[in-house]
C-alpha positions in Angstrom: -0.2 -0.4 0.3 2.5 2.2 0.6 4.3 2.0 -2.8 0.8 2.7 -4.4 1.1 6.2 -2.2 4.4 7.1 -4.4 6.4 8.4 -1.7 8.6 11.0 -3.0 10.9 11.8 -0.2 13.6 14.2 -0.6 16.7 12.9 0.5 19.0 15.1 3.2 21.2 17.3 1.6 23.9 16.7 4.3 25.7 13.5 5.7 25.9 12.8 9.3 29.0 14.7 9.3 27.4 18.1 7.7 28.9 17.8 4.4 26.8 18.4 1.2 26.7 15.1 -0.6 26.1 15.8 -4.7 23.1 14.2 -5.9 21.7 13.5 -2.5 18.1 15.0 -3.8 16.4 13.0 -6.4 12.6 13.2 -7.3 10.6 10.8 -9.5 9.2 11.3 -12.6 6.2 13.7 -13.0 7.3 16.3 -10.6 5.0 16.3 -7.2 7.3 18.6 -5.3 7.4 19.3 -2.0 3.6 19.1 -1.6 3.6 15.7 -2.4 6.1 15.2 -0.2 4.5 16.4 3.0 1.2 14.9 1.8 2.6 11.5 1.2 4.5 11.6 4.7 0.8 12.8 6.3 -0.9 9.9 5.0 2.2 7.3 5.7 1.9 8.5 9.4 -1.9 7.8 9.6 -1.5 4.2 8.1 1.4 3.3 10.6 -0.6 4.5 13.4 -3.0 2.1 12.3 -1.2 -0.7 11.9 0.3 -1.0 15.3 3.8 -1.0 17.1 5.5 -3.5 14.1 5.7 -0.3 12.6 7.9 1.8 14.9 11.0 0.8 13.2 10.0 2.6 10.0 8.6 5.5 11.8 11.8 6.1 13.7 13.8 5.9 10.1 11.4 8.7 8.5 11.8 10.6 11.9 15.9 10.7 11.1 15.5 12.3 8.2 13.7 15.4 10.0 15.7 14.9 13.7 19.3 15.9 14.0 21.1 12.7 15.3 22.2 13.6 18.4 23.1 11.1 21.6 21.1 12.0 24.8 23.2 10.8 27.4 26.5 12.1 29.0 28.8 9.3 27.5 31.0 7.5 28.5 35.0 6.3 28.3 37.4 8.6 26.8 38.7 10.2 23.7 40.9 12.8 23.1 40.6 15.5 20.4 42.2 18.8 19.1 40.8 21.9 17.9 43.0 23.2 15.2 44.0 27.6 14.8 41.7 28.5 12.4 38.8 25.6 12.4 35.2 26.6 11.8 32.6 24.9 14.4 31.8 22.5 11.3 35.2 21.1 11.5 35.2 20.7 14.8 32.0 18.9 14.7 33.7 16.6 12.0 36.7 15.9 14.5 34.2 15.6 17.3 32.1 13.2 15.2 35.4 11.1 13.8 36.2 10.6 17.2 33.0 9.3 18.3 32.1 11.9 20.7 28.8 13.1 19.1 26.2 11.3 16.9 26.3 14.3 14.1 28.4 17.3 13.1 25.4 19.5 13.0 24.0 18.3 16.6 27.2 20.2 17.6 26.9 23.2 15.1 23.5 23.8 16.8 24.5 23.2 19.8 27.2 25.8 19.5 24.9 28.1 18.1 22.9 27.9 21.1 25.8 28.4 23.5 26.7 31.8 23.4 30.1 31.4 24.6 31.3 28.5 22.0 33.2 31.4 20.2 35.6 31.2 23.6 37.0 27.6 22.4 40.4 27.5 22.3 43.0 26.1 20.1 44.0 22.9 21.9 43.9 19.3 23.3 40.6 18.0 25.2 39.7 14.6 26.8 36.1 14.3 26.1 33.5 11.4 26.5 32.3 9.2 23.7 28.8 9.3 22.9 27.7 12.3 24.3 24.8 14.6 23.7 26.6 17.7 21.9 25.5 20.3 24.3 27.7 18.3 27.0 30.5 18.3 24.3 30.6 22.1 23.7 30.3 22.5 27.9 32.8 20.2 27.8 35.3 22.1 25.4 34.4 25.7 27.5 36.0 23.8 30.5 39.5 24.6 31.0 39.7 21.5 33.4 39.6 19.3 30.1 42.1 20.4 28.3 45.3 18.6 27.9 48.0 20.6 28.9 51.3 19.6 27.8 53.4 23.0 27.7 56.9 23.0 27.2 59.0 26.4 27.3 62.0 26.9 25.0 64.3 30.2 26.6 65.4 32.5 24.3 69.0 31.7 22.8 68.6 28.0 23.4 70.5 26.2 20.2 69.0 23.5 18.6 70.8 20.9 20.4 69.3 22.2 23.6 66.2 22.5 22.2 65.9 19.0 21.2 67.2 17.8 24.3 64.0 19.7 26.1 61.7 18.5 23.7 63.0 15.0 24.3 62.4 15.3 27.9 59.2 16.4 27.7 57.8 14.0 24.9 60.0 11.1 24.9 60.6 10.9 21.5 64.3 10.3 21.3 66.7 13.7 20.5 68.1 11.6 17.2 64.7 12.0 15.7 64.5 15.2 16.2 67.8 15.8 14.4 67.0 13.9 11.8 63.6 15.9 11.2 66.1 18.8 11.0 67.9 17.8 8.4 65.5 19.3 5.7 64.6 22.9 7.2 62.5 23.7 4.0 60.6 20.4 4.6 59.8 21.6 7.9 58.3 24.7 6.3 61.3 27.5 6.0 60.8 29.2 2.8 63.8 28.4 0.7 64.6 32.4 0.0 65.4 32.4 4.1 68.8 30.9 3.2 69.5 33.7 0.7 72.6 36.0 1.5 74.2 39.1 -0.1 77.1 39.1 1.3 78.3 36.7 -0.7 78.9 33.9 1.8 78.5 30.3 0.5 76.6 28.1 3.2 77.8 24.5 4.1 73.9 23.2 4.3 70.7 24.9 5.6 70.6 24.8 9.1 67.5 24.8 11.4 69.5 27.8 13.6 67.4 30.3 14.1 64.1 29.3 13.2 63.2 27.3 16.3 61.3 30.1 17.8 61.8 30.3 21.3 58.0 30.3 23.2 56.2 28.1 25.1 54.4 25.3 23.0 51.3 23.0 24.0 52.9 19.1 22.2 49.5 17.6 20.9 49.2 14.3 21.6 51.4 11.8 19.6 52.9 14.3 17.6 56.1 13.9 15.9 59.4 15.1 15.8 58.9 16.5 12.8 55.5 18.1 13.2 56.9 19.6 16.7 59.6 21.3 14.9 57.5 22.4 12.0 54.9 24.4 14.9 58.1 26.0 16.1 59.0 27.2 12.5 55.6 28.4 12.0 55.3 30.5 14.8 59.0 32.1 13.8 57.5 32.6 10.7 54.2 34.3 12.1 56.5 36.7 14.1 58.6 37.8 11.4 55.4 38.3 9.2 53.8 40.6 12.1 57.3 42.5 12.9 57.5 42.9 8.5 61.4 41.4 9.3 62.3 40.5 5.8 60.9 43.5 4.1 62.3 46.0 6.4 65.7 44.3 6.7 66.0 44.4 3.0 64.4 47.6 2.7 65.8 49.5 5.6 69.5 47.8 6.2 69.8 46.5 2.8 70.8 43.0 3.7 69.5 39.6 3.4 66.6 38.6 6.1 69.1 35.5 7.0 72.2 38.0 7.6 70.0 40.0 10.3 68.3 36.5 11.8 72.4 36.0 12.2 72.9 39.4 13.4 69.8 38.9 16.1 71.0 35.6 16.8 74.5 37.1 18.1 73.1 39.7 19.9 70.7 37.1 21.6 73.9 35.4 22.6 75.7 38.4 23.3 73.6 40.1 26.0 71.8 39.5 29.1 69.5 42.4 28.9 67.4 42.9 25.9 67.5 46.9 25.9 71.3 46.0 24.7 70.2 44.2 21.7 69.7 47.2 19.2 73.6 48.3 20.2 74.9 44.9 19.9 73.1 44.8 16.3 74.6 48.0 15.7 77.9 47.2 16.7 77.9 44.2 14.5 76.4 46.0 11.3 79.3 48.2 11.7 82.2 45.9 12.0 80.8 43.9 9.2 79.5 46.5 6.9 80.7 49.9 7.4 84.2 48.9 7.1 85.2 50.6 10.8 87.6 48.1 11.4 90.7 46.2 9.5 89.2 42.6 8.2 85.7 43.6 8.7 85.9 40.8 11.4 83.2 40.3 14.1 85.9 39.2 16.7 83.1 37.3 18.9 83.4 34.7 21.6 80.2 33.2 21.2 81.0 31.6 17.5 83.4 29.9 19.2 81.5 28.7 22.2 78.7 27.9 19.4 81.1 25.3 17.7 82.2 24.0 20.9 78.6 23.2 21.6 78.0 21.5 18.4 81.0 19.1 19.0 79.6 18.2 22.4 81.9 20.3 24.5 81.4 22.7 27.2 81.5 26.2 26.0 84.3 28.8 28.2 85.2 32.1 29.5 86.4 34.5 26.8 89.5 34.4 30.1 89.2 30.4 29.5 90.0 30.2 25.7 93.2 29.5 24.3 94.8 31.4 21.0 94.5 28.0 19.4 90.8 27.9 19.8 90.5 31.4 19.1 92.0 31.3 15.9 91.5 28.0 14.7 90.8 27.9 11.2 89.3 24.4 11.1 86.2 26.0 13.3 83.4 27.2 10.6 82.3 29.8 13.1 85.9 31.4 13.7 84.8 34.9 13.2 88.4 36.1 14.7 90.1 35.6 11.6 87.4 35.6 9.1 85.5 38.4 7.5 81.5 38.8 7.8 79.1 37.2 9.7 78.8 33.6 10.6 78.0 30.7 8.1 74.7 30.2 10.1 72.7 31.7 13.3 74.1 30.6 16.6 71.4 30.6 18.6 67.4 30.9 18.4 66.3 34.6 18.5 63.0 36.0 20.6 61.0 38.7 19.3 63.0 41.4 21.1 66.5 40.5 19.3 65.2 40.4 16.2 63.6 43.4 16.4 67.3 44.9 17.7 68.6 43.7 14.1 65.6 45.3 12.1 65.9 48.3 14.5 69.4 49.2 15.5 70.7 52.2 17.3 72.5 54.7 15.9 75.9 55.3 17.3 80.2 54.8 16.0 80.7 52.0 18.4 82.8 48.6 16.9 83.1 47.0 20.5 80.8 45.5 23.0 82.1 44.1 26.4 80.1 42.4 29.7 81.9 44.7 31.9 80.5 43.3 35.3 79.3 39.6 36.3 75.8 41.3 36.1 75.8 41.3 32.5 75.9 44.9 32.3 77.1 45.9 28.5 79.8 48.8 27.7 80.5 50.1 24.3 83.3 52.0 22.2 84.4 53.2 19.2 88.3 53.1 19.6 91.1 51.9 21.0 91.0 54.3 23.9 87.4 53.1 24.6 88.3 49.5 24.3 91.1 49.8 26.5 88.9 51.7 29.4 86.3 48.7 28.6 88.8 46.3 29.0 90.3 47.8 32.5 86.6 47.7 33.8 86.0 44.0 33.0 89.3 43.6 34.9 88.3 45.3 38.0 85.2 43.8 38.2 86.6 40.0 37.6 85.3 39.1 34.6 88.9 39.1 32.9 91.7 37.4 35.2 95.2 36.5 34.2 97.1 38.2 31.3 94.0 39.6 30.0 94.6 41.8 33.1 97.9 43.4 32.6 
């Protein structure tokens, strides 16, 4: 009898996830339209009412076409889901559906639309329950107690090898995995143009150093070494974009972004107080580009210590370094005898150091020195001022022995 009623139901245009399906709407020949569909439904309901309980399954199936699928209970078990940056409510709903949390993406979207606080759902990972009511899922996403926090802080100026050790301790991922992932910075998201230089120096290989932005990161569950390092690279690129770093150093400093990044990494390594970043950057530019000293050499000990760290050795104070170490021509980071900037950054600088390299202070200085054990910096523009700074260092116990004659 139902066949005789010519039920021309329109199939729903969206699947359970809320994704539109092509060709989901079909019509029988001869038309009939919406009015015919509604009439047929009403007649069917009347007939089913007379048939009795045996028709309940058929009625429930018909009802599902018009009622958004949603679980009724609070759910059970546990499911960890991740809300990613830039996701729409529909995309979050899809994630919850795939994880078995909600019965349909649309139920979540509707529940979020009914909750004015849903716009406050934060990026991160959350512990929810499986098969729970969509409105309850929204509530749980808004509760900070359900957020899975696995935060790890990378201090400014940390070199890549030490970053791998910090991340390994936090995630239990072997350091070797991070080293392997770091072998190809471009694959991790560093645009190839970042390795271009205008100073004529050729890099032996592309290094990840400088691009692992120091910050506090929430590590997603089951993240790989490659994914974690990529996340740090993306943060660096975001900061560089926000500060207009690339365009400004090219237009205002007339150098490549990579050279400015190397400068920032040196300023970060040499300075204790962020207020010194612009002055240290100016000294670097004066020595390398302004031809204010013989051979345009930087003469920094931080480059030597960076090389020692890469070899698994401990860094040394300036007054402990041997002349053979200072003038080691096998050291690719020798800036005492080799002109110009090092071949790569020597640390991972933060935003203030990047700004210091982008906006250096005005001054004729060609020397910077740490004149006391608090990290106070002194600056000089000639030999007399250099000798004065050197005496301060000796008087304050920063330099000792043969350096203090």
